[in-house]
N, C-alpha and C positions, 0 to 999 in steps of 0.2 A: 541387819545394821543399822544402826539409829539416826536416820538426816540427821545433817546438823545446819543452823539456820543460819546463813553469814545473817547479820544487819548493818547495811553500808553505813560508816560514820560519814554526818551529813557535812557538804561540802564550806568549807570556810575559804575565810578572805585572803585573795593571796596581792602580795604587793605587787605594787605598777600595773594594777589591771582595778578594774572599773569596782571602786566602791559601791556597796548592796545597798538596792537604793529601800527606799523605807516614808511611811505618811506618820505618824506616829500624834497622842497628846502631848501635851509638852506645859510647863507653868505660864508657859507666851501663848499657848493655843496650837492651832495643828501648824506642826513643820513636815518638809520631806527633804531630800538633801537636792533637790530642784533649787529650794530655796535658796543654798548656798553656794551655786553657782557664783562663781568668777571672783570666790572668798577660799582663804586657806581654810578651812574645818577642822577644830580635835573635838572629837567624841568619844566620849570616857564613862565610863561607868564604875559603882561603887557597889558593895554588895545592901549596903541597908542606908533606909535615913534615920537621923540620931543614933549614930554611932558614933564614937570618939575619932577613928584614925579618920573618918570619910568628913565629920568637919573640919577636921585641917585639913584635911585636902581641898575642901569648900573653899575654904578661906584662902588660901596662900592661891589657888586659881583668882577667885574675885581681887584678890592683891594685885593680881598681876593683867588685867582684864585690860584697862585700858594700856599696854605694855601690846598684845595680843590683839586689840583693833590697829594699834598702830604701825603693826606690820601687818594685818588684811586679813585678818583671822579675826575666825567667830567660836563660839566656845559651847557645847552640849554638853552635860550631863546626863547620864540616864540610871535608871533602877529596878528593881524589881517592886516594885509601891506605887499606890496610888498618886492621882495630881492632888489628893487633898491632904495625902501625906506628907510631897516634897513642900509643898505652899505649909503648913506646921510649922516643918524642919526649918524652911529657911525666913520666918517670922522669930521661928527660935534663934539660929544666930543672929541676927538681926539686935536682936532681946540683950543676950548674954555676953556678945564680943561686940557689936556694934558696924559685922561689917556686911554689907550689902552682896546680895547673890543675884548680879545684872545680866545671867544668860540663865536660858531654858534649860529645863530639866525634864527628857522624857519620861510619862507614866506609862514601861512597860511593864503591866501581869501581866498580861500576855505570853510576855517573853519571848514575841516576834521577831523584835529588833537586836536582842538579847542573841540568841542561835544562829543569826542571820551572819551577825560578826563572830560568832565564835567564843560569848562573853560567861559563855556556860560551864565549868568544868567540874562532871562530877565526882571526880573526886577531891576536890574543896568545897562541894556544897551544889546540891538539886534545883533549887531557887533562887538562889543568890548568883549575881553574876561576880565575876571577880575582879580585881583590879587592870579593867582594859585601856588602852589609850589609841586610838587609831588618827593619825595623819592623813585628811582628803584634800591633794588639792585642789587648786581654782578649775580646774575640767574634772572634775569628780572622779580621779586616780587619786588610788589608797599607794599613801608613801609609806607609810611608815609604821607598826605596831610595836606596841610593848604590855608588858602584863606584867602585874605584882603579886604577891599573895594579899589574901586578905587580914594578914598580920600587919604589916609593912606599908606603911604610906608612902607615895609617891612623891620627887625632885622635877616641883615644878620649873625654879629658874631652868632642871635641865630641858626641857620638852621647850623654852622660849628660847635654849642655846642651841637645840637640833632645827627646829623651826626657821632660826635666822640659817645655820649652816644649809636648811634645803634649797632654802631662797637664795644661797649665796652660789652654790653649784651651778641652780638653776640659770640664774645670769651672768654667770660670767664661763660654765664651760670647766671650772674645776671641782675636784673634791678637799674635804677638808682631813685635818689629821687628828689622833685622840686630842679631844679638848679644846676644841678650837671657840676661840672667841671671836667676834666680832672685829677686826681688825689688826688681824695675826695671817702670816700667812699661810698661804692654800698652797693644796699640792699641783703643779701640771700632770695633766694627762701624759701615762710614759706614749714613744713613738711606738710606732706598731712596725716596723721595719726597720730593717738592719743601718738601713744606711740613716736614717733618722734618730737611730742611735748613735753614728758614727758622729753626726753632727751635733746631739746635741748639747754635750760641753760650752758647744759656739754659741751658743742663743739668748744667755743672757739668763739665765736663770739661776737660784741656790742649788747647783747639781752634784748631790752626794755622787753617786752612780747614773748610770743611761737610765734608769726606772724612776728612778727619788729625783724629783727635782720640782722648788719651793719657789715665790713670788709672793710680791706684796698686790694687793692691786687699789 
């Protein structure tokens, strides 16, 4: 019988655990995960510089940059290109569309950050990062991951919405329904006892059933 070598798949980051640490060269100098302590961080990858879909995404991130800043959130891009390629691409976007890319972009030719975060999907390409997006909270905890195929651009307004929803949940101990926007009613956690379920309807919430209640903040 021939022995079959089993190669273990690399460990991927998981929600509600510490985000993988990194020290990386970027268009704004060396950056580490620790540099973002106390702030939210959206780390996102793109397949390559000087590509049309990626250019639209970067311009959308740039146009929302001030809004992210107001939400105590920094942006950090990444692709498996050199810092010089990143600089040339940023200058091209400025010259052709008049959009300033104000956030850093990681030079990840070694693919060390991309591999640590599971951005390389061999089925899509061995040397290009798919469109991965990671939300890391002020304590360095990975809170959300979103993956898109190489052929389709992401929705940056959805990322603004998701960040607002997570911040609202953290601040108020609530959940948010599908499509929630700031100012909409939020979902109250369901009771965990029979007595709590019996009394839920009298607690002043907009209650449909004992497990589904909403309120305004």
